[in-house]
N, C-alpha and C positions, 0 to 999 in steps of 0.2 A: 958056870952058874952065876947069876947076878946076886949082888949083895942085898941085904934087907933095905938099905937106903935106896938102892937103884930101883927096886920094885915099887917103892912108895908112890911116885908120881902117877903110876897107872891107876891108883885108887883115887886120884884127884877127880873132882866132879867135872862133868862136861862143861859147865858154865864158865870155868876158868879158861877154856880154849875157844870159846864161842866167838864167831863173827856175828854180831847182833843183827836182827832183822832191820834195824834202822840204817844199816849199810846198803839198803835197797837192792838186795839181790833177789827180790821177790816181785811177782806180778799177780794181778787178780786173774781169776779164771776167765775173765772176759777179754783178756789181752790177745793181741794178734801176733803172728809170727814175727813181724817186723819189730815189735817191742822186745821180744826175746833177743833178736839180733842186736838191737841197740844196747841191751845189758851186756852182751858178750863184748861189744866194741868198747864198752866202758871198763873192761878188764875183769868182769866177773867170770869165774870158771864154772859157775853153776847158777841156774835161775830156778827158784822154787815158785810154783804156781799155787796160790792160796784161794780158798773159797771166801764167801762174804763174811764168814765168821773167823777168818784168819787161820784156818786149818790147812796144812799142806795137802794138796791133792795130786800133784804132779811135779816133775822136775826135769830140767834140761841140763845135760852135762856134755862135755866134748864127745862122748860116745854116741850122742844123739845127732851129731852134725850131719851124718849121711841122710837121715830122714829130713832134717831141716833144709839141707841144700836142695833136695828133690822138690820139696813143697815150695821153697822160695822161688825156684825156677818157674813154678806154675802160678803162684799167687802169694804176694807178700802179706795179704790180709787174711790168710788162713788162720783160723782160731788156734791159738797156742795149745788149748786143751785137746785138740784133735791130734797133736803130735807128741805130747809129753809122755814121759815114762811114768807109768802109774801101775800099781799103787806106790806111794812113797815109803821108803824105809826111814824110820826116825828113832831117835832116842830122846829121853827126857833130860831136862836141865840137871836133875839130881842123879842121873846115871853116872857111872864111872867111865873114865877114858878107856879102861880095859874092856868094858862092855861094848862101847862104841866101836873100838877096833875089832873086837871079835865079830860083831854083827857085820861090819864092813867086809871083813875077810870071808865070812861064811856066805855072804850075798854077792861077792865079787864086785864090790863098790870101790872104785879107784879114786874118784875125785873128793868125795866127802859125803856127809850125811846131814839131813835136816834135823833140827832140834825143836822140840815142842816144850811148852812150859810144864805140862804134866799129862798123864794118861787120860784124865777125865776131860779136860777142855781141848786138848790137842792143839792149842793155839801156837802158831809158828813163833819161835823165839829167835831163831838165827840158823846159821849154817856152820858146820864143823868141817873145815878143810883138812884133808889128810896131810897136806904139806905143812900147814900151820901147826898141826899136832906134832909132826916129826921135828920141826924146828924147836918148838917149845920143850918137848921131851928131851931133845938133845942138849939144850941149854940147861935144863933142870938136872939131868944126869951128870953132865960134865965129862971131861975127857977120861977120867978114871973109870967110867962105867964100861968102857970098851976095851 
């Protein structure tokens, strides 16, 4: 059983772990497949597609690569919105890491999850990478937690 101290970081808010939208892992819903591939080549593990009001409407992750490869062989200008995984699962900035991890596990999400400012506006705020959460939680918990 984990100690009280060890479980505390799970109540930390999502915003502490966020890769902000300014890191440009997003594209407008008018983007083409080639734009998604450019983001992947820049090292992004996920690309979030947003509408004109900055709300996430779709997402590309490594699990979408099969569909992307097939479309790429046909036409690089295929609209990204025709290939994206939708609807997007997301959490709010004020949600807890525990909530985000529970949602990811229940939905079978392996790469990460989109983050919105709040439920009302649903404006894209950034991306929560599972690997970043694991590294930060490990550092916060320290070696005595295991």
